[in-house]
N, C-alpha and C positions, 0 to 999 in steps of 0.2 A: 632548454626551451626558454625563450624570452618572449614576453608579450610586447610586441612593437607598438600596438595601438588597441584601444577598446572604444567602440562607438555605440552608445545607447540608441538602438533603432526604434524601439517601441517600449512604452511603459504604461501598463494598465493593470488588470488583475495579475498578469505576468509581465516579465520584462524580456526583451529580446536584445541581446548585445552581440555586435559583430567584432570579433577579435582577429587581429592580424598577428600571426605567430612566426617566429624564427625558430626552427626546430632542427637539431642535429640528427641526421639519419643514422641508422645503425652502421653505415660504412664510413661515417665521419664527415660526409658532405652536408651542406646546409640546405634547408628547404624553407620557403616562405609559404604559409598556409593561411587561409581565411576560414574561420568557423563562426557560425551564428549559433548562439547558445540561448536556449529557452530557460528562464529562471522563474519559478513560482514558489520556491522555498522547499524545505525538506519536510518529511512526514513520518508518521508512525502508523503501524497496522497491528491489530490484535486479533487473535483467534482464541476465544474462550472455549474451554473443554469441561464437560461434566463427566468425570471418570465413572461415577456410579451408573449413569444412564448411557454412557458412551456417545454423548451428543456434543455438537459444536454449534456455535452461533455465527451465522453469516448474514449478509444483507444482499438485497437485490435492488438495483437502481439503474436509471437510464444514464448511459455514457455516450456523448455525441461522437467522439472519434471513431469507435467501432461502427456506429451507425453510418457515418459518412463513408467508411471503407466498404460498406455493403454487408457488414456482419450484423448480428442481433445486438442492438444497443442496450438491451436489458441484461446487465451483467450481474452474476452472482460473485460476491467478493467478500473478503475479510473486511471487517470494520476498520476504517482508516481515516486519517485527516492530516492537515498540515500542522506543523508545530506551533505556528503563530506565537513564537517567542518562548514557548514552554519547553522543558526538557522532554525528550522522547517518551520517558515513562509517564510523565504527567499527561502528555497528549494522548497516549494510548488509553489511560484510565478515563480521561475526559470523553473521548470518542465512544468508549464502551457505554458510558452513561447516556450520552446524547443520542447515539444512533441505535444502540441495542436496548437501552433501558435497564441495564444491569450494573451493579457495583461488583466488579470482579475481585478475586483474591489471588494471592501468590503469583504476582507478575514475574515472568521469567523471560529473559532475552533469548531471541532465536536468530540473531544476526542483523546485519545491515546490508542492504542491497542497493545497487544502482541499476535501474530498469533500462535506461537507454543512455549510457555515458558518452556517446558520440555527439549528442546534441541537446541533452536535457541535464541540468545540474542537480536534479532531485535525487536524493538518497532516501531510503525508507528504512527505519528501524523496525524490526519485527519482534513481536512478543506473543507468548502464550500466557494464559491465565486460567485459573479455576473458576467455575461458577456452579450454582445450583438454582433450582426454581425459587428457593428462599431469598436469593440475591437480587430478585427483580425489584426495581425502585420506580419504574415508569414504563410507558408504552414504547419508548424509543422512537425511531423514525426521523431523527435529526432535530435541528434547532429552527424554530420559527424565524423567518427572515433570511435564511441562508439558501433559499431556492432549492431545497432538497425534498425528494419524495422517496423515502427509504422504507422498504419492506424488510422486516426482521424475519429471518429464517432459522429455525432450529431443526437440525437433522442429525441422524446417526453419522458418526465419523466414517463408517464403511460406505454409507450411501453417498456422502460427499466425495469420497475417493472414486466411486463409480461415476459420478458426474465429471470428475477430472478425466477419467479414462474414456468417457463417451464424447468428450469435447464440449460439454455444456458449461463447465467451469474452465475459462481460458485466461483469467487474470493471473499474471505471473506471481505477484506477491501472495495471492491466495493459494496457488498451487504449491509454492515453496513452504508456506506455513502448514498446509495440510500434510504434505509429505514429511516435513520435519516432525510433526506430531505423530504421524503414523509410525515412522521409524523409531522414535523415542518410546512409543507405547509398545511396539513389538519387542523392543529390547528389555522391557519389564515383564513380558509374559512368561 
């Protein structure tokens, strides 16, 4: 694959770049393709788990794209944010403090995902961490000035899995983190 050209189409909170590509097909012939790629940076997501109480911390907030598609814009999600120049681990810890109001412990990687690699360059590093009620350092809800209205949710892991099964939790990174934790927990039982 050769990038024949790259044209910045838009630059704001995100960038949109149009790429012209020369790609060798699987049969050896060449193909010219044009792709527009949305770039707003990479992110990290974290799912804190209290093993004693079997609870997780999630957030609920409004998301415009699902709303525009006719779905419920109020999404239940794992806490997440853009790296903003930080390492993925530092981002996950920062977002847990800002959005959840908790200083979590024992950060464990759970993988890196690409949510829509055909048109969006964002990858998300996934993490699990431990927490307890004693780890609360604030009310959470996000940072003043970032236009966020975040509700912190604490629920039992099995109840969160029921919300996945019922279609109330539809965010991909959250489903992956919940399933990853569920499988890991079942392996320890």
